[in-house]
Z-matrix of the N, CA and C atoms (Angstrom, degrees):
N
C 1 1.492
C 2 1.518 1 108.29
N 3 1.289 2 115.49 1 141.19
C 4 1.478 3 118.57 2 -179.91
C 5 1.546 4 109.02 3 -91.05
N 6 1.297 5 113.38 4 99.28
C 7 1.522 6 120.12 5 -175.70
C 8 1.513 7 110.66 6 -68.70
N 9 1.323 8 118.86 7 -26.48
C 10 1.475 9 121.50 8 179.02
C 11 1.507 10 110.32 9 -60.13
N 12 1.329 11 117.98 10 -43.80
C 13 1.463 12 122.15 11 179.24
C 14 1.554 13 110.03 12 -61.41
N 15 1.348 14 115.48 13 -43.92
C 16 1.446 15 118.16 14 -178.57
C 17 1.521 16 110.92 15 -64.65
N 18 1.346 17 115.01 16 -46.04
C 19 1.486 18 120.30 17 179.54
C 20 1.529 19 110.17 18 -59.73
N 21 1.312 20 116.69 19 -41.03
C 22 1.491 21 119.44 20 179.42
C 23 1.501 22 110.88 21 -65.48
N 24 1.358 23 117.89 22 -39.61
C 25 1.494 24 120.00 23 178.36
C 26 1.499 25 110.37 24 -64.79
N 27 1.344 26 118.36 25 -38.42
C 28 1.466 27 121.23 26 179.93
C 29 1.529 28 109.96 27 -67.80
N 30 1.336 29 116.16 28 -44.97
C 31 1.433 30 121.69 29 179.75
C 32 1.529 31 111.19 30 -59.93
N 33 1.343 32 116.42 31 -44.22
C 34 1.463 33 122.85 32 -179.69
C 35 1.556 34 109.87 33 -61.97
N 36 1.353 35 114.69 34 -43.87
C 37 1.481 36 118.19 35 -177.85
C 38 1.534 37 109.43 36 -66.82
N 39 1.351 38 117.35 37 -37.47
C 40 1.445 39 120.04 38 178.92
C 41 1.534 40 110.15 39 -65.96
N 42 1.324 41 117.67 40 -42.52
C 43 1.445 42 121.12 41 178.76
C 44 1.513 43 113.07 42 -64.52
N 45 1.318 44 116.19 43 -32.19
C 46 1.495 45 120.53 44 176.54
C 47 1.512 46 113.26 45 -81.69
N 48 1.302 47 116.96 46 -0.85
C 49 1.463 48 121.70 47 178.31
C 50 1.499 49 115.75 48 75.60
N 51 1.319 50 118.81 49 20.61
C 52 1.457 51 122.07 50 -178.53
C 53 1.515 52 113.18 51 -69.88
N 54 1.329 53 118.17 52 -13.33
C 55 1.472 54 121.41 53 178.78
C 56 1.527 55 112.76 54 -98.93
N 57 1.328 56 117.22 55 -0.60
C 58 1.430 57 121.11 56 -172.32
C 59 1.555 58 114.84 57 -73.61
N 60 1.267 59 119.06 58 -30.08
C 61 1.470 60 121.30 59 -173.09
C 62 1.540 61 112.07 60 -120.81
N 63 1.302 62 116.39 61 37.60
C 64 1.493 63 120.16 62 179.96
C 65 1.483 64 109.56 63 -77.36
N 66 1.343 65 118.53 64 144.65
C 67 1.463 66 120.50 65 177.03
C 68 1.532 67 111.40 66 -60.46
N 69 1.298 68 116.08 67 138.49
C 70 1.469 69 119.67 68 179.00
C 71 1.505 70 115.02 69 85.78
N 72 1.331 71 117.29 70 0.24
C 73 1.472 72 119.26 71 -178.46
C 74 1.520 73 108.88 72 -61.18
N 75 1.308 74 116.44 73 135.83
C 76 1.434 75 122.45 74 178.26
C 77 1.505 76 114.77 75 79.87
N 78 1.315 77 118.01 76 -1.14
C 79 1.455 78 122.11 77 179.14
C 80 1.538 79 109.12 78 -102.09
N 81 1.321 80 116.50 79 155.17
C 82 1.488 81 117.74 80 179.49
C 83 1.528 82 110.88 81 -67.22
N 84 1.300 83 115.31 82 153.40
C 85 1.460 84 118.49 83 176.95
C 86 1.545 85 110.42 84 -70.64
N 87 1.278 86 118.41 85 148.11
C 88 1.468 87 120.34 86 178.84
C 89 1.517 88 111.25 87 -64.65
N 90 1.318 89 118.15 88 153.31
C 91 1.440 90 125.04 89 179.36
C 92 1.548 91 109.10 90 -58.96
N 93 1.273 92 118.21 91 137.56
C 94 1.462 93 122.61 92 178.60
C 95 1.516 94 109.75 93 -72.36
N 96 1.322 95 117.91 94 115.87
C 97 1.459 96 121.25 95 -178.29
C 98 1.531 97 112.56 96 -71.93
N 99 1.346 98 116.10 97 -10.81
C 100 1.446 99 119.14 98 179.46
C 101 1.503 100 113.10 99 -111.12
N 102 1.319 101 118.46 100 23.16
C 103 1.458 102 121.04 101 -177.12
C 104 1.529 103 113.09 102 -65.93
N 105 1.351 104 116.34 103 -19.38
C 106 1.486 105 121.41 104 179.49
C 107 1.519 106 112.28 105 -76.14
N 108 1.340 107 116.85 106 -14.57
C 109 1.480 108 121.49 107 -177.74
C 110 1.549 109 108.67 108 -89.54
N 111 1.307 110 116.35 109 155.39
C 112 1.459 111 119.32 110 175.92
C 113 1.534 112 110.46 111 -59.86
N 114 1.311 113 115.35 112 139.88
C 115 1.478 114 120.67 113 -174.85
C 116 1.519 115 113.88 114 -53.87
N 117 1.332 116 117.73 115 -33.93
C 118 1.466 117 119.41 116 -174.35
C 119 1.540 118 114.34 117 -76.67
N 120 1.346 119 118.38 118 -8.22
C 121 1.480 120 118.46 119 178.28
C 122 1.514 121 111.78 120 -116.79
N 123 1.344 122 118.12 121 -2.88
C 124 1.487 123 120.22 122 -177.04
C 125 1.530 124 112.31 123 -56.62
N 126 1.313 125 119.08 124 -46.06
C 127 1.439 126 120.80 125 -178.47
C 128 1.490 127 112.74 126 -63.47
N 129 1.316 128 116.05 127 -40.15
C 130 1.485 129 119.80 128 178.76
C 131 1.525 130 109.55 129 -62.67
N 132 1.344 131 117.84 130 -41.66
C 133 1.460 132 121.64 131 179.86
C 134 1.549 133 109.05 132 -65.15
N 135 1.296 134 117.18 133 -41.53
C 136 1.501 135 119.96 134 175.73
C 137 1.475 136 112.56 135 -57.56
N 138 1.339 137 116.06 136 -46.68
C 139 1.455 138 121.25 137 -178.13
C 140 1.557 139 108.65 138 -63.03
N 141 1.279 140 117.57 139 -45.13
C 142 1.420 141 120.43 140 -179.44
C 143 1.528 142 110.43 141 -65.58
N 144 1.310 143 119.99 142 -39.35
C 145 1.476 144 122.41 143 178.13
C 146 1.496 145 109.84 144 -62.44
N 147 1.336 146 117.02 145 -44.10
C 148 1.487 147 122.24 146 -179.36
C 149 1.491 148 109.98 147 -66.48
N 150 1.333 149 119.02 148 -20.54
C 151 1.449 150 121.69 149 178.17
C 152 1.513 151 114.44 150 -91.47
N 153 1.327 152 116.04 151 11.21
C 154 1.447 153 120.80 152 178.45
C 155 1.498 154 115.34 153 103.89
N 156 1.291 155 117.84 154 8.84
C 157 1.443 156 125.06 155 177.70
C 158 1.550 157 108.37 156 -63.95
N 159 1.293 158 119.66 157 128.63
C 160 1.443 159 121.29 158 -174.47
C 161 1.547 160 113.15 159 -108.26
N 162 1.326 161 115.91 160 -175.96
C 163 1.432 162 121.96 161 -177.32
C 164 1.543 163 113.69 162 -60.13
N 165 1.322 164 114.74 163 -38.79
C 166 1.457 165 118.56 164 177.06
C 167 1.519 166 110.91 165 -59.91
N 168 1.342 167 114.59 166 -44.23
C 169 1.484 168 119.42 167 179.34
C 170 1.546 169 108.42 168 -65.90
N 171 1.304 170 118.82 169 -36.80
C 172 1.468 171 121.26 170 177.12
C 173 1.544 172 111.09 171 -60.93
N 174 1.324 173 114.62 172 -40.01
C 175 1.467 174 121.06 173 178.04
C 176 1.517 175 109.92 174 -63.71
N 177 1.328 176 116.35 175 -45.89
C 178 1.452 177 120.61 176 -179.79
C 179 1.524 178 108.63 177 -63.61
N 180 1.333 179 118.19 178 -42.03
C 181 1.451 180 121.32 179 178.52
C 182 1.553 181 111.58 180 -60.61
N 183 1.317 182 114.85 181 -42.32
C 184 1.457 183 119.83 182 177.57
C 185 1.573 184 111.29 183 -61.11
N 186 1.288 185 115.73 184 -42.95
C 187 1.451 186 119.54 185 177.29
C 188 1.520 187 111.27 186 -64.49
N 189 1.328 188 116.22 187 -38.08
C 190 1.483 189 118.63 188 178.51
C 191 1.528 190 110.16 189 -66.07
N 192 1.304 191 116.58 190 -39.73
C 193 1.465 192 120.09 191 177.85
C 194 1.512 193 112.55 192 -61.53
N 195 1.343 194 114.85 193 -44.89
C 196 1.461 195 121.49 194 178.22
C 197 1.538 196 111.50 195 -63.84
N 198 1.357 197 115.59 196 -42.69
C 199 1.467 198 118.52 197 178.89
C 200 1.525 199 109.75 198 -66.04
N 201 1.342 200 118.44 199 -38.18
C 202 1.441 201 119.34 200 177.26
C 203 1.536 202 111.59 201 -62.00
N 204 1.271 203 116.92 202 -38.88
C 205 1.459 204 119.97 203 179.39
C 206 1.545 205 109.49 204 -67.85
N 207 1.308 206 116.97 205 -40.29
C 208 1.435 207 119.89 206 178.89
C 209 1.532 208 112.16 207 -66.91
N 210 1.333 209 116.03 208 -36.56
C 211 1.484 210 120.21 209 176.76
C 212 1.502 211 109.09 210 -61.99
N 213 1.311 212 117.17 211 -44.04
C 214 1.479 213 121.04 212 -176.39
C 215 1.547 214 111.62 213 -63.36
N 216 1.351 215 115.84 214 -27.54
C 217 1.462 216 117.59 215 -176.14
C 218 1.552 217 113.29 216 -110.69
N 219 1.327 218 115.42 217 7.72
C 220 1.492 219 119.64 218 -175.94
C 221 1.529 220 110.69 219 -85.63
N 222 1.333 221 115.09 220 150.85
C 223 1.475 222 118.07 221 169.97
C 224 1.508 223 110.52 222 -65.00
N 225 1.306 224 117.40 223 153.26
C 226 1.461 225 122.05 224 -175.18
C 227 1.527 226 114.52 225 -56.06
N 228 1.335 227 117.37 226 -31.86
C 229 1.468 228 120.17 227 -177.47
C 230 1.517 229 114.05 228 -73.84
N 231 1.353 230 118.03 229 -15.39
C 232 1.480 231 119.08 230 -179.38
C 233 1.540 232 111.45 231 -107.41
N 234 1.338 233 117.84 232 -2.49
C 235 1.457 234 120.36 233 -177.41
C 236 1.493 235 113.29 234 -66.29
N 237 1.301 236 119.16 235 -35.57
C 238 1.478 237 121.54 236 -178.45
C 239 1.539 238 111.05 237 -58.85
N 240 1.333 239 114.46 238 -45.29
C 241 1.456 240 121.29 239 -179.55
C 242 1.543 241 109.11 240 -62.54
N 243 1.327 242 116.56 241 -46.51
C 244 1.476 243 119.08 242 179.19
C 245 1.507 244 111.93 243 -66.14
N 246 1.331 245 118.02 244 -37.52
C 247 1.452 246 120.14 245 178.65
C 248 1.541 247 110.39 246 -63.10
N 249 1.340 248 116.36 247 -40.05
C 250 1.487 249 120.67 248 177.21
C 251 1.511 250 110.54 249 -60.97
N 252 1.325 251 117.79 250 -41.32
C 253 1.486 252 121.80 251 179.09
C 254 1.534 253 110.10 252 -65.39
N 255 1.363 254 114.98 253 -40.28
C 256 1.438 255 119.86 254 179.19
C 257 1.532 256 111.11 255 -64.17
N 258 1.351 257 116.48 256 -45.38
C 259 1.433 258 119.97 257 177.50
C 260 1.492 259 114.01 258 -60.94
N 261 1.355 260 116.11 259 -36.66
C 262 1.462 261 121.22 260 176.44
C 263 1.518 262 110.64 261 -62.30
N 264 1.348 263 117.14 262 -41.55
C 265 1.426 264 121.21 263 178.77
C 266 1.543 265 110.29 264 -67.13
N 267 1.346 266 117.60 265 -37.02
C 268 1.442 267 120.48 266 179.46
C 269 1.516 268 109.22 267 -63.61
N 270 1.334 269 118.09 268 -42.06
C 271 1.447 270 122.54 269 176.18
C 272 1.509 271 111.08 270 -58.51
N 273 1.316 272 113.58 271 -44.19
C 274 1.505 273 118.79 272 -179.49
C 275 1.503 274 109.22 273 -63.24
N 276 1.370 275 117.40 274 -40.94
C 277 1.442 276 121.06 275 179.57
C 278 1.522 277 111.36 276 -62.51
N 279 1.339 278 114.94 277 -45.10
C 280 1.462 279 119.16 278 177.07
C 281 1.493 280 112.59 279 -59.54
N 282 1.306 281 117.38 280 -41.04
C 283 1.448 282 122.08 281 178.66
C 284 1.568 283 110.85 282 -63.41
N 285 1.312 284 116.24 283 -45.21
C 286 1.481 285 121.44 284 178.71
C 287 1.544 286 109.56 285 -59.59
N 288 1.311 287 115.68 286 -46.31
C 289 1.484 288 119.51 287 -177.65
C 290 1.527 289 109.79 288 -67.46
N 291 1.329 290 118.27 289 -38.79
C 292 1.466 291 120.65 290 179.72
C 293 1.533 292 109.98 291 -63.48
N 294 1.349 293 116.57 292 -40.84
C 295 1.473 294 119.43 293 179.98
C 296 1.521 295 111.64 294 -62.31
N 297 1.335 296 114.77 295 -29.16
C 298 1.480 297 119.42 296 178.50
C 299 1.487 298 113.16 297 -84.85
N 300 1.364 299 116.85 298 -2.73
C 301 1.457 300 119.91 299 -179.99
C 302 1.500 301 113.08 300 86.76
N 303 1.340 302 117.50 301 7.44
C 304 1.474 303 121.45 302 178.58
C 305 1.504 304 107.28 303 -84.85
N 306 1.295 305 117.61 304 121.65
C 307 1.470 306 120.12 305 -179.59
C 308 1.536 307 110.45 306 -73.97
N 309 1.309 308 115.02 307 120.29
C 310 1.459 309 119.79 308 178.33
C 311 1.476 310 111.41 309 -83.76
N 312 1.327 311 117.80 310 -1.78
C 313 1.466 312 122.51 311 176.46
C 314 1.519 313 110.82 312 -94.57
N 315 1.317 314 116.37 313 4.91
C 316 1.473 315 117.61 314 -178.46
C 317 1.519 316 109.54 315 -71.10
N 318 1.333 317 113.18 316 157.10
C 319 1.465 318 119.13 317 -179.17
C 320 1.523 319 110.59 318 -63.66
N 321 1.334 320 116.77 319 -33.64
C 322 1.474 321 119.57 320 -179.00
C 323 1.538 322 110.01 321 -66.19
N 324 1.336 323 116.24 322 -42.31
C 325 1.469 324 119.23 323 179.30
C 326 1.513 325 109.58 324 -67.36
N 327 1.348 326 117.96 325 -42.25
C 328 1.438 327 119.62 326 179.12
C 329 1.502 328 112.78 327 -61.81
N 330 1.359 329 116.93 328 -39.84
C 331 1.466 330 121.52 329 176.98
C 332 1.500 331 109.49 330 -64.10
N 333 1.300 332 118.27 331 -45.52
C 334 1.474 333 121.81 332 179.14
C 335 1.522 334 110.24 333 -60.58
N 336 1.343 335 118.27 334 -43.46
C 337 1.445 336 122.94 335 179.04
C 338 1.546 337 109.52 336 -64.01
N 339 1.317 338 117.97 337 -40.61
C 340 1.463 339 121.07 338 178.03
C 341 1.510 340 111.27 339 -63.22
N 342 1.340 341 117.03 340 -39.73
C 343 1.451 342 119.83 341 179.87
C 344 1.557 343 109.66 342 -66.86
N 345 1.337 344 116.33 343 -37.97
C 346 1.459 345 118.44 344 177.41
C 347 1.542 346 110.40 345 -64.75
N 348 1.310 347 114.04 346 -45.17
C 349 1.497 348 116.76 347 -179.69
C 350 1.536 349 110.79 348 -63.81
N 351 1.326 350 117.67 349 -37.97
C 352 1.463 351 118.81 350 178.46
C 353 1.509 352 111.42 351 -65.40
N 354 1.317 353 118.06 352 -35.35
C 355 1.446 354 123.97 353 179.21
C 356 1.530 355 110.53 354 -67.72
N 357 1.345 356 115.32 355 -30.19
C 358 1.452 357 119.59 356 -175.00
C 359 1.552 358 112.98 357 -91.67
N 360 1.332 359 115.75 358 -0.46
C 361 1.465 360 117.94 359 179.73
C 362 1.507 361 110.21 360 -64.31
N 363 1.269 362 115.69 361 142.64
C 364 1.491 363 119.96 362 178.82
C 365 1.451 364 110.07 363 -126.42
């Protein structure tokens, strides 16, 4: 991507005053509804929510996050059981997203899944 073109467009808009009368200017930003999630997955959760991700999916995601943390800190003999629970939640998540028409075969979802798997490596 040519960042110079983007920077030039932003600079031109600023010089023309297009950012002067935006709604919310001078007001504090709203509280982050995802501050309870680990910082490295917040954006992914926002994207999924904006794509029709619902509260049930948020609950499944929270369980997956907790299972991932437990897997990282579990003794080797209990990891298989936790991994099975994590995989079950992943299947549930895929099902929920499919019902909403969100393709779980998309490159974005695959990249997100790869990042989760990398994070859970022990």
